[in-house]
N, C-alpha and C positions, 0 to 999 in steps of 0.2 A: 504494497500501499504504499501511495506516496506519502511525503513528510506534509504536505499541502491538504491532503484529504484528511490525516490524524489533526491536522488543527483545525480545521472546520468541525468534527466530529467532536472534540473537546470546546469547541465554541459553543456547539449546540446543548453539551452537555450540560453547559451554566447554566444557559438561555432556558432551561427548560425544567431546572431546579433538581438537578439529577449531583449528587457532590462530586465536585471538579476537584482539582489537584493545588486548587489556589487559594485556600484557607490561611487567613493572617492573623486572626486571631484565635487564640483558646481562651477558653469560657474557663469560670470557678472549677469547676467540675473537673476539668481536665486538667487542668495543674493541680488541681485534689489528688488524681489520681497519680499522677507523674512526684508530687511526693508521699508515695507508699500510706495517704490515706493520715498522715501524722497528726493531723489535729483533730479526728475522732477518735482513735487510738486508746483502746480503755475505756471509753462512755459511753452508756446507753444514749440510743440516738432517735430523736424525733425528726421527720422530715416532712416540712411545707411545700408544697411541689404540685404539678399539675402536669399534662402531656410536655410542655414546653423545656423540663427540665431532663434535657440529655448530653450527650456528651458529646463532640465532633464528627462521632462515627455515627449520630442518632439511636446510640442505647442508652436508655432511661436510668435517670441516674438512682430509684431507687432501684431498680434492680442491680446497677453496678454496685451500691453500699452492700446491699443484700448479700450479694456474691463477694465481698471482699473479707478475707478470715478474719481481717484487725478490727471490722467496725460492727458493732451491736445494732441494728435497728430494732427499735420497739413501739414506733405508733409510726401513723401517717396522719396527715393535718389537710384536708381540702379546703382552700380559696372560693369563690365565687366561683363557675360554672362546674367547680366538683373535680375531682385527682384526676378522672379521665377526661375533662373534658366536653359532659356531654350534655350541660344542664345551660338550660337559656338564660339570658343576662335576668336579674330580679329571681330566679328563680333560688327557694330555699334548698341546702344540700344537705342531706340525711347523712347520717351517722353511718358506717356499714365495717363489711371484712372484708380488705382488700385481696381477691379471688388469687391473683398469683403469689404469692408471700402470705397470707394468712394472716398479715396484721391489720389491727384496729384501725380505721379511719375515720378521724375526728373532725366532722366540718367546723370552718370559721366562718361558713355565710346560714344560716340559718338562726338556732336559738341562740348561740353564743357567735360575735366575731372576734373574739380576745379568746385564747386558750383559757379553760378553769386548773384550778388546783388539781382534779379528780385526774384530768388528761394530761398532766406534764406528770403527774406521780412514777418516779420510777427512771424522769429522764435524768440524763445530764447535762443535753446541750441540743439544742434546736437548729437546723438546718434547713436553711430558708434557699431554694433556687428555683426560680419564675423569672420567663421572658416577660419583662414590661413593654410599656407602652411610650416610657416618658410625657404623659399626659396623666396631670392630678387627679382627674376624676374617674381612672380606672380603678380599679378598687383591690389591687393587689399591695400597693403600698402600703394600705392604711390597713388591709391584714399583716403586713410585716410589720409596720411599727407597737398595733396592739399588743404581735407578739412579743416584739422584743419586750412591750412592759411586760408582758404575764414572766416571760422570763426573769425581769428585775425583780421582781416579787415574790419568785418561786426558787433564787438562788443557781440560775440553769443561763449556761453560757450560750450564744445567739452566734451562728455563723454565718454570714453570708459568702453563697459560692456565684461573683460577680458575671455580670451578663450584659452588652452593650446596648446605650440608650439607643433605640434604634432614630432617634431623630438626631442622635449626636450629641456632643456635651457643646455646643456653643448657641445653639437656640434657645431663650429664657423670653418668656411673652406671658401676661397678664397677671393678674394683681395677687398679692398674696390675701388668703381666706380672712374676714372678719370674724371675731370669736361668735356673732350671731348664727354663722350661718358653717358652723362646722357639723361635717355629718360623714357617714361613710364613703360621699365622691368627694370628700375636701376636709381630711382629717387634721393635716398637719398646715400649718402657715407658713407654703411656700406656694411659688407661682403656679399659673395654670400648665405650663411647659417648662420645666423646670432644670432640664439642662445636667443632668446628676446621672450616673449610672445607679441602681440599687445599691451599692456597696457605698458607693459615696451620700448616699439620702442616708443613710442609716449612721452613716456617720453623725453626717448634720445634722439627723435626730437627736441621737445619742449629746452629742459634744453641745448644741444648743438650748438643750435642756426643755424641748418639746415632747418629752414623754413625762409622765409622773417620776420617777425614776430612771438612774443612768443603768443598763445592763453590763453584764462582762460581753462585750464584743470583739470578734473577729474577721476580717476579709478575707477570701481567699482570692488573691489578684486577678484579673485577666493577665494574658502576657500579648502584647500583638495590638490591641487596642488602642487606637488615640482618638481624641476630641471632636475630630472634624468628622471622626467619620460617620457615614449613616450606614443602616444594616445591610445593604446593599456591598458595601466595598470591602466588609470584612471577611466574606469567601466564605460564612455559615450560612447555611441552609438555614430557612426560614417553619419552624413551628408555628400554628394558629393558639395563640395564647386563648382566643375567645369565639365563638361561630362566626362572629362577623369583622375580625381580624383577620384573615384567610392567608393576606400575604405581606411582606414589611412594610408595602408602597401601601398597605391600609394604617398602617399602624402612624402612618405622616398623615393621612387624611383626618383621622382620628378628631384630634385639635381643628379641623378647617369645618364641620358643621355640625360635632359632639353636641355643643350647647344650642344653639338652637334645636338640634332632634331631641330634644328633653321636650319638646313642645309639644310635639308630635303635629304638628302645622303644615307640614312639608315632607314628600319621602325626601329623605336626604340618600338612597341609594338602600338603605337595610329595606329587604324584602327583593330586592333586585341583584344584577351581577356587580355590580361597583359601590359594596358598603360605602358613605362617607363621602363618596367621590361626586356627589351628585346633588342638585335642588329642582325639584319637580312638582307641579301640581294639574289640576286640569283647565285652571283658566289662566297660566302662565304661557305665553306665544313665546316660543322657543327662539325664533331670530331675534327679534325684537328684544328678549332678555339678554341674554348673547352679547347683541350690539350697547346694550345699553352699561354691562358690568367691562365688558371690555374698552369701553370710552373711557374710564376711570382711571384706564394706563397703573393700576395695577404693578409695581415691580414683580417679576418672576412668575406671573400666572396671566393664564387663557381658557376664556370659555368658549364653551364648542356648544351649540345646540343640540340637543339630543330629544327625540322621541323615546317612548317605553310605555310597556303596562306592566305596574309591576308584581311580583308571582304573589307575594304575600307585605303585611303589615299596611303602612299611611298607603294609600289609594289601592288597594289589592285588585287587578280584573279589570283597573278602568286606562283608559289611557291619558297619557299625561304627558305634558311637553315641560323643558327647562336647561338647565345646562348643566355639564359635566367639566369640572375641573381639573386642569392641567398645569402641572408643575414646570416651567420651562426651566424656572432657575431659584433651585432648594435654598441658598443662601441669602437671595434677594427677597424671598416671598415671606410675607408676613401668614403664617399658616391659621393663626386662632383669628385674625381682624375677617378674613373674608366673609363668614355666613354674615358678623353686620353689616359690612356692605350688600350681601345678597339681600336685607331687609330691609338696608336703605333705598335699594332701587326695586324693591317689591313695594312700598309706601308712592315712593316717586310715579311708578309708571302703572301702578294697580293703586291709587289710593283707599277704597274702600276692602282693600284687602289686606291690608297691614298688619304687621303678626300680631302685635299685642292688644290692639284693636277686636282680632278674631280669635285669636288664639284661645284655650282652655284654661281659665284662672286657677281653676285648678293645679295646673302642670309648672303656675308659678314659683310655688315655694324648691319647686326641683332644678328647677331654670336660673334662680337666686343662687341655692347650693353649689351648684357645679359654675357658675360664674364664681363666685367667692364673695357676692354683697347682691343686695341689691338694689345699690346705686347703679348699675349697667342698666338693669331692668327699666327704674326709675326714669333715668335722665334721657336714656333712648328713645323712653316711650312721647318721649314729650314733641319730639321735633324728626323721629326716624335719621338720626345723622350719626356717622360712627364720629365725625371730629368732634362731638361734645362729648365723650366718652372715652378719647383716644388717650387724653391726661390720664384720667385715674385709669386706664387699662395699663399702659404700661410705667406705672408711678412707682411702683418697688422693681423694679429691673436692675436699675444698676446698682440698687445696693442688695440686693441678692447675691448678684454677679460676684461682687466682694465680697461677700459673709461666703459664697460657696466655695471659694479659691480654696482657705486652708483645707479644705476637706476630700482635695484635686488626688487622686491616685493617679491619673493619666495625664500625659500633656498635652 
């Protein structure tokens, strides 16, 4: 076979998601293996994980640690979506027994969001290995923080097997959560897009007293990850952390539409094939809406007209029109701004459809919790202009970046 043909085949392998030879990043579990599980030796271990907890060869962290002769696993802990990733967003997860290992699985997304003393009996160390999205409203980091708190209260070590932030380590957007709007979708005083790996975030939560008490914390660092890297640059395979984040690109688009999506007023692609990548309804005219948004000249973003019929969720079975969002320059694009500009242009083009005048008011509280403040909604609703909330939305950005730097593990 000619070398050119081999090169084409390898390129195709990379394109279609088959593991390539170009892995640049070794995750925390990969490094733990290289260290012969030294951090866990002689300890009774509980693992907080889901299907994203895999090594660079896609083998489950649970299986790896269960098979390691010098590691004793005594319990598993399941976040939102469950230990196998088969629970829908918001659905309670039950306590169960893992059929493969026979280990008890305790739910952290049901009656309890925080491990109880009974769950932690006989455990010396809690290991956290979950791929996050880099967005505050994604509940895994809330589960991590509460588990750290439980570890501190029960004199248990907490060990984070670090993973890449799929948005990279340089994007920070959104205001810090106000006390009145702390919830499981905005648990800690961090921006909406916070620019840290889960290991770095754990260090910050511990170091800045964002928990009731400090835990004994250890981070198993990655090798080969840099702050400028988005997930596609790591060479790692993407495992969906929840049903509507099927690709690494989905994590990028989650903050593009996720706040607006809480209102259930438009289709944001959940229920179609491009979750979080679009905005559509049956009263939008695709061409004029795209022209209106592109006319704003937002850096690094292009809006393409789209026609569709959602399979489920908002607009199920109805003919919708709208726009698909294309990120053309990731570094320049303001991800979380996009949904507010969409709301702005809806009010301008279709004044009788302005979002806050028509959306279900019962969902406003969730919108505020995800936003981190009701100021965003109340101020925006007056004139439906992003400029009115821009300064508030970014008021904490620079100070948080400066605070974060002392917890950076990677350049």
